[in-house]
N, CA, C and O atoms as a Tripos MOL2 file, in Angstrom:
@<TRIPOS>MOLECULE
protein
  156   155    39     0     0
PROTEIN
NO_CHARGES

@<TRIPOS>ATOM
      1 N          42.5750   22.5960  -34.0100 N.3       1 UNK1
      2 CA         42.1160   21.3850  -33.4240 C.3       1 UNK1
      3 C          41.6920   21.6150  -32.0470 C.2       1 UNK1
      4 O          42.4850   22.1870  -31.2980 O.2       1 UNK1
      5 N          40.5100   21.2340  -31.5940 N.am      2 UNK2
      6 CA         40.1590   21.2890  -30.1770 C.3       2 UNK2
      7 C          40.4300   19.9570  -29.6630 C.2       2 UNK2
      8 O          40.4390   18.9600  -30.3840 O.2       2 UNK2
      9 N          40.6830   19.9440  -28.2430 N.am      3 UNK3
     10 CA         40.9680   18.6230  -27.6860 C.3       3 UNK3
     11 C          39.7110   18.0070  -27.2290 C.2       3 UNK3
     12 O          39.0920   18.4650  -26.2690 O.2       3 UNK3
     13 N          39.2980   16.9120  -27.9390 N.am      4 UNK4
     14 CA         38.1980   16.2320  -27.7140 C.3       4 UNK4
     15 C          38.3440   15.0000  -26.7460 C.2       4 UNK4
     16 O          39.4590   14.5200  -26.5390 O.2       4 UNK4
     17 N          37.3400   14.5500  -26.2210 N.am      5 UNK5
     18 CA         37.4850   13.4570  -25.1860 C.3       5 UNK5
     19 C          37.8460   12.2010  -26.0400 C.2       5 UNK5
     20 O          37.1270   11.9480  -27.0070 O.2       5 UNK5
     21 N          38.8790   11.4190  -25.7580 N.am      6 UNK6
     22 CA         39.3060   10.3070  -26.3560 C.3       6 UNK6
     23 C          38.5540    9.0360  -25.9120 C.2       6 UNK6
     24 O          38.6110    8.6820  -24.7340 O.2       6 UNK6
     25 N          37.8930    8.3840  -26.7740 N.am      7 UNK7
     26 CA         37.2190    7.1230  -26.3550 C.3       7 UNK7
     27 C          38.1780    5.9790  -26.2550 C.2       7 UNK7
     28 O          38.9040    5.6000  -27.1730 O.2       7 UNK7
     29 N          38.1100    5.4380  -24.9930 N.am      8 UNK8
     30 CA         38.9970    4.3180  -24.6470 C.3       8 UNK8
     31 C          38.2330    3.1100  -24.1020 C.2       8 UNK8
     32 O          37.3830    3.2830  -23.2280 O.2       8 UNK8
     33 N          38.5040    1.8860  -24.5880 N.am      9 UNK9
     34 CA         37.8760    0.7560  -24.1710 C.3       9 UNK9
     35 C          38.6160    0.2780  -22.9050 C.2       9 UNK9
     36 O          39.8440    0.1940  -22.8740 O.2       9 UNK9
     37 N          37.8000   -0.0400  -21.8330 N.am     10 UNK10
     38 CA         38.3670   -0.5550  -20.7530 C.3      10 UNK10
     39 C          38.7730   -2.0170  -20.9260 C.2      10 UNK10
     40 O          37.9470   -2.8220  -21.3560 O.2      10 UNK10
     41 N          40.0190   -2.3910  -20.6060 N.am     11 UNK11
     42 CA         40.4610   -3.7440  -20.7180 C.3      11 UNK11
     43 C          39.8380   -4.7890  -19.8730 C.2      11 UNK11
     44 O          39.8190   -5.9840  -20.1660 O.2      11 UNK11
     45 N          39.2680   -4.1960  -18.6760 N.am     12 UNK12
     46 CA         38.6300   -5.0470  -17.7570 C.3      12 UNK12
     47 C          37.1060   -5.3400  -18.0530 C.2      12 UNK12
     48 O          36.6620   -6.4860  -18.1330 O.2      12 UNK12
     49 N          36.4120   -4.2930  -18.1950 N.am     13 UNK13
     50 CA         34.8630   -4.5920  -18.4870 C.3      13 UNK13
     51 C          34.5970   -4.2860  -19.8630 C.2      13 UNK13
     52 O          33.4610   -4.5970  -20.2220 O.2      13 UNK13
     53 N          35.3270   -3.7670  -20.7210 N.am     14 UNK14
     54 CA         35.1420   -3.5620  -22.1220 C.3      14 UNK14
     55 C          34.1870   -2.2850  -22.4240 C.2      14 UNK14
     56 O          33.7930   -1.9950  -23.5530 O.2      14 UNK14
     57 N          33.9110   -1.6460  -21.3750 N.am     15 UNK15
     58 CA         33.0450   -0.3870  -21.4890 C.3      15 UNK15
     59 C          33.9090    0.7230  -22.1000 C.2      15 UNK15
     60 O          35.1310    0.6080  -22.1900 O.2      15 UNK15
     61 N          33.2370    1.7960  -22.5150 N.am     16 UNK16
     62 CA         33.9880    2.9690  -22.9030 C.3      16 UNK16
     63 C          33.4670    4.1840  -22.1770 C.2      16 UNK16
     64 O          32.9530    5.1270  -22.7790 O.2      16 UNK16
     65 N          33.6160    4.1380  -20.8430 N.am     17 UNK17
     66 CA         33.1380    5.2460  -20.0160 C.3      17 UNK17
     67 C          34.2640    5.8100  -19.2320 C.2      17 UNK17
     68 O          34.1230    5.9620  -18.0180 O.2      17 UNK17
     69 N          35.4980    6.1700  -19.8970 N.am     18 UNK18
     70 CA         36.5120    6.5430  -19.1470 C.3      18 UNK18
     71 C          36.4520    7.9630  -18.7970 C.2      18 UNK18
     72 O          35.9180    8.7500  -19.5790 O.2      18 UNK18
     73 N          37.0020    8.3960  -17.5810 N.am     19 UNK19
     74 CA         37.0550    9.8240  -17.2640 C.3      19 UNK19
     75 C          38.5570   10.1140  -17.2500 C.2      19 UNK19
     76 O          39.3670    9.4850  -16.5690 O.2      19 UNK19
     77 N          38.8630   11.1830  -18.1140 N.am     20 UNK20
     78 CA         40.2710   11.4780  -18.1300 C.3      20 UNK20
     79 C          40.5400   12.6340  -17.3230 C.2      20 UNK20
     80 O          39.8990   13.6710  -17.4900 O.2      20 UNK20
     81 N          41.5290   12.5200  -16.3770 N.am     21 UNK21
     82 CA         41.8930   13.5270  -15.4300 C.3      21 UNK21
     83 C          43.0830   14.3520  -15.9810 C.2      21 UNK21
     84 O          43.7870   13.9260  -16.8960 O.2      21 UNK21
     85 N          43.2770   15.5550  -15.3810 N.am     22 UNK22
     86 CA         44.3220   16.5230  -15.8300 C.3      22 UNK22
     87 C          45.6740   15.9310  -15.5530 C.2      22 UNK22
     88 O          46.5870   16.2930  -16.2950 O.2      22 UNK22
     89 N          45.9370   15.0700  -14.5880 N.am     23 UNK23
     90 CA         47.1420   14.4520  -14.2890 C.3      23 UNK23
     91 C          47.5730   13.2650  -15.2690 C.2      23 UNK23
     92 O          48.6260   12.6560  -15.0800 O.2      23 UNK23
     93 N          46.7680   12.9870  -16.2520 N.am     24 UNK24
     94 CA         47.0050   11.9810  -17.2430 C.3      24 UNK24
     95 C          46.4600   10.6620  -16.7510 C.2      24 UNK24
     96 O          46.6900    9.6570  -17.4240 O.2      24 UNK24
     97 N          45.7250   10.5700  -15.5810 N.am     25 UNK25
     98 CA         45.1020    9.3140  -15.2240 C.3      25 UNK25
     99 C          43.8270    8.9860  -15.7560 C.2      25 UNK25
    100 O          42.9930    9.8920  -15.7600 O.2      25 UNK25
    101 N          43.5250    7.9420  -16.1800 N.am     26 UNK26
    102 CA         42.1820    7.6060  -16.8960 C.3      26 UNK26
    103 C          41.5070    6.4820  -16.0640 C.2      26 UNK26
    104 O          42.0090    5.3700  -15.9060 O.2      26 UNK26
    105 N          40.4070    6.8550  -15.5870 N.am     27 UNK27
    106 CA         39.6690    5.8660  -14.7380 C.3      27 UNK27
    107 C          38.3720    5.5270  -15.4010 C.2      27 UNK27
    108 O          37.6670    6.3700  -15.9560 O.2      27 UNK27
    109 N          38.0800    4.2160  -15.3180 N.am     28 UNK28
    110 CA         36.7280    3.7590  -16.0330 C.3      28 UNK28
    111 C          35.6640    4.0430  -15.0020 C.2      28 UNK28
    112 O          35.8190    3.6210  -13.8560 O.2      28 UNK28
    113 N          34.6150    4.7200  -15.3330 N.am     29 UNK29
    114 CA         33.5650    5.0420  -14.5280 C.3      29 UNK29
    115 C          32.6730    3.8120  -14.2090 C.2      29 UNK29
    116 O          31.8870    3.8340  -13.2620 O.2      29 UNK29
    117 N          32.8140    2.7740  -15.0000 N.am     30 UNK30
    118 CA         31.9450    1.6450  -14.9020 C.3      30 UNK30
    119 C          32.5540    0.6750  -13.7360 C.2      30 UNK30
    120 O          31.8730    0.3820  -12.7530 O.2      30 UNK30
    121 N          33.7920    0.2340  -13.9070 N.am     31 UNK31
    122 CA         34.3490   -0.6860  -12.9680 C.3      31 UNK31
    123 C          35.4870   -0.1530  -12.1230 C.2      31 UNK31
    124 O          35.9530   -0.7880  -11.1760 O.2      31 UNK31
    125 N          35.9180    1.0440  -12.5070 N.am     32 UNK32
    126 CA         36.9410    1.7490  -11.6250 C.3      32 UNK32
    127 C          38.4000    1.3040  -12.0110 C.2      32 UNK32
    128 O          39.3340    1.5380  -11.2450 O.2      32 UNK32
    129 N          38.5730    0.6820  -13.1670 N.am     33 UNK33
    130 CA         39.9340    0.2370  -13.6240 C.3      33 UNK33
    131 C          40.7260    1.5720  -14.0650 C.2      33 UNK33
    132 O          40.2250    2.4810  -14.7270 O.2      33 UNK33
    133 N          41.9690    1.5340  -13.6100 N.am     34 UNK34
    134 CA         42.6950    2.7830  -13.8870 C.3      34 UNK34
    135 C          43.7760    2.5580  -14.8730 C.2      34 UNK34
    136 O          44.6470    1.7160  -14.6570 O.2      34 UNK34
    137 N          43.7520    3.2990  -15.9800 N.am     35 UNK35
    138 CA         44.7390    3.3580  -17.0430 C.3      35 UNK35
    139 C          45.6470    4.5910  -16.8660 C.2      35 UNK35
    140 O          45.1680    5.7030  -16.6440 O.2      35 UNK35
    141 N          46.8870    4.3780  -16.9630 N.am     36 UNK36
    142 CA         47.7860    5.5930  -16.9850 C.3      36 UNK36
    143 C          48.2930    5.8700  -18.2630 C.2      36 UNK36
    144 O          49.0250    5.0460  -18.8100 O.2      36 UNK36
    145 N          47.9770    6.9920  -18.8430 N.am     37 UNK37
    146 CA         48.5470    7.3520  -20.2250 C.3      37 UNK37
    147 C          49.7740    8.1360  -20.0040 C.2      37 UNK37
    148 O          49.8020    9.3660  -19.9910 O.2      37 UNK37
    149 N          50.8180    7.3360  -19.8250 N.am     38 UNK38
    150 CA         52.1500    7.9310  -19.5940 C.3      38 UNK38
    151 C          52.7320    8.7160  -20.8520 C.2      38 UNK38
    152 O          52.7680    8.1280  -21.9330 O.2      38 UNK38
    153 N          53.1020    9.7780  -20.7640 N.am     39 UNK39
    154 CA         53.7090   10.5530  -22.0010 C.3      39 UNK39
    155 C          55.0240   10.1540  -22.2010 C.2      39 UNK39
    156 O          55.6840   10.6400  -23.1200 O.2      39 UNK39
@<TRIPOS>BOND
     1     1     2 1
     2     2     3 1
     3     3     4 2
     4     3     5 am
     5     5     6 1
     6     6     7 1
     7     7     8 2
     8     7     9 am
     9     9    10 1
    10    10    11 1
    11    11    12 2
    12    11    13 am
    13    13    14 1
    14    14    15 1
    15    15    16 2
    16    15    17 am
    17    17    18 1
    18    18    19 1
    19    19    20 2
    20    19    21 am
    21    21    22 1
    22    22    23 1
    23    23    24 2
    24    23    25 am
    25    25    26 1
    26    26    27 1
    27    27    28 2
    28    27    29 am
    29    29    30 1
    30    30    31 1
    31    31    32 2
    32    31    33 am
    33    33    34 1
    34    34    35 1
    35    35    36 2
    36    35    37 am
    37    37    38 1
    38    38    39 1
    39    39    40 2
    40    39    41 am
    41    41    42 1
    42    42    43 1
    43    43    44 2
    44    43    45 am
    45    45    46 1
    46    46    47 1
    47    47    48 2
    48    47    49 am
    49    49    50 1
    50    50    51 1
    51    51    52 2
    52    51    53 am
    53    53    54 1
    54    54    55 1
    55    55    56 2
    56    55    57 am
    57    57    58 1
    58    58    59 1
    59    59    60 2
    60    59    61 am
    61    61    62 1
    62    62    63 1
    63    63    64 2
    64    63    65 am
    65    65    66 1
    66    66    67 1
    67    67    68 2
    68    67    69 am
    69    69    70 1
    70    70    71 1
    71    71    72 2
    72    71    73 am
    73    73    74 1
    74    74    75 1
    75    75    76 2
    76    75    77 am
    77    77    78 1
    78    78    79 1
    79    79    80 2
    80    79    81 am
    81    81    82 1
    82    82    83 1
    83    83    84 2
    84    83    85 am
    85    85    86 1
    86    86    87 1
    87    87    88 2
    88    87    89 am
    89    89    90 1
    90    90    91 1
    91    91    92 2
    92    91    93 am
    93    93    94 1
    94    94    95 1
    95    95    96 2
    96    95    97 am
    97    97    98 1
    98    98    99 1
    99    99   100 2
   100    99   101 am
   101   101   102 1
   102   102   103 1
   103   103   104 2
   104   103   105 am
   105   105   106 1
   106   106   107 1
   107   107   108 2
   108   107   109 am
   109   109   110 1
   110   110   111 1
   111   111   112 2
   112   111   113 am
   113   113   114 1
   114   114   115 1
   115   115   116 2
   116   115   117 am
   117   117   118 1
   118   118   119 1
   119   119   120 2
   120   119   121 am
   121   121   122 1
   122   122   123 1
   123   123   124 2
   124   123   125 am
   125   125   126 1
   126   126   127 1
   127   127   128 2
   128   127   129 am
   129   129   130 1
   130   130   131 1
   131   131   132 2
   132   131   133 am
   133   133   134 1
   134   134   135 1
   135   135   136 2
   136   135   137 am
   137   137   138 1
   138   138   139 1
   139   139   140 2
   140   139   141 am
   141   141   142 1
   142   142   143 1
   143   143   144 2
   144   143   145 am
   145   145   146 1
   146   146   147 1
   147   147   148 2
   148   147   149 am
   149   149   150 1
   150   150   151 1
   151   151   152 2
   152   151   153 am
   153   153   154 1
   154   154   155 1
   155   155   156 2
@<TRIPOS>SUBSTRUCTURE
     1 UNK1         2 RESIDUE 1 A UNK
     2 UNK2         6 RESIDUE 1 A UNK
     3 UNK3        10 RESIDUE 1 A UNK
     4 UNK4        14 RESIDUE 1 A UNK
     5 UNK5        18 RESIDUE 1 A UNK
     6 UNK6        22 RESIDUE 1 A UNK
     7 UNK7        26 RESIDUE 1 A UNK
     8 UNK8        30 RESIDUE 1 A UNK
     9 UNK9        34 RESIDUE 1 A UNK
    10 UNK10       38 RESIDUE 1 A UNK
    11 UNK11       42 RESIDUE 1 A UNK
    12 UNK12       46 RESIDUE 1 A UNK
    13 UNK13       50 RESIDUE 1 A UNK
    14 UNK14       54 RESIDUE 1 A UNK
    15 UNK15       58 RESIDUE 1 A UNK
    16 UNK16       62 RESIDUE 1 A UNK
    17 UNK17       66 RESIDUE 1 A UNK
    18 UNK18       70 RESIDUE 1 A UNK
    19 UNK19       74 RESIDUE 1 A UNK
    20 UNK20       78 RESIDUE 1 A UNK
    21 UNK21       82 RESIDUE 1 A UNK
    22 UNK22       86 RESIDUE 1 A UNK
    23 UNK23       90 RESIDUE 1 A UNK
    24 UNK24       94 RESIDUE 1 A UNK
    25 UNK25       98 RESIDUE 1 A UNK
    26 UNK26      102 RESIDUE 1 A UNK
    27 UNK27      106 RESIDUE 1 A UNK
    28 UNK28      110 RESIDUE 1 A UNK
    29 UNK29      114 RESIDUE 1 A UNK
    30 UNK30      118 RESIDUE 1 A UNK
    31 UNK31      122 RESIDUE 1 A UNK
    32 UNK32      126 RESIDUE 1 A UNK
    33 UNK33      130 RESIDUE 1 A UNK
    34 UNK34      134 RESIDUE 1 A UNK
    35 UNK35      138 RESIDUE 1 A UNK
    36 UNK36      142 RESIDUE 1 A UNK
    37 UNK37      146 RESIDUE 1 A UNK
    38 UNK38      150 RESIDUE 1 A UNK
    39 UNK39      154 RESIDUE 1 A UNK
C-alpha cells in the first residue's frame, strides 16, 4: 500500500483542499483552517 493523500472536508468552509504536513498538521488551503490529526 502506498500512502495516498487523504481527502478531508474542512469543517469551516466545506472544501476539500487540505494540505497535510509531515508534523501531522492539516491546513485548509482555501480558508486556512487548521486540523490536527493527533495520533
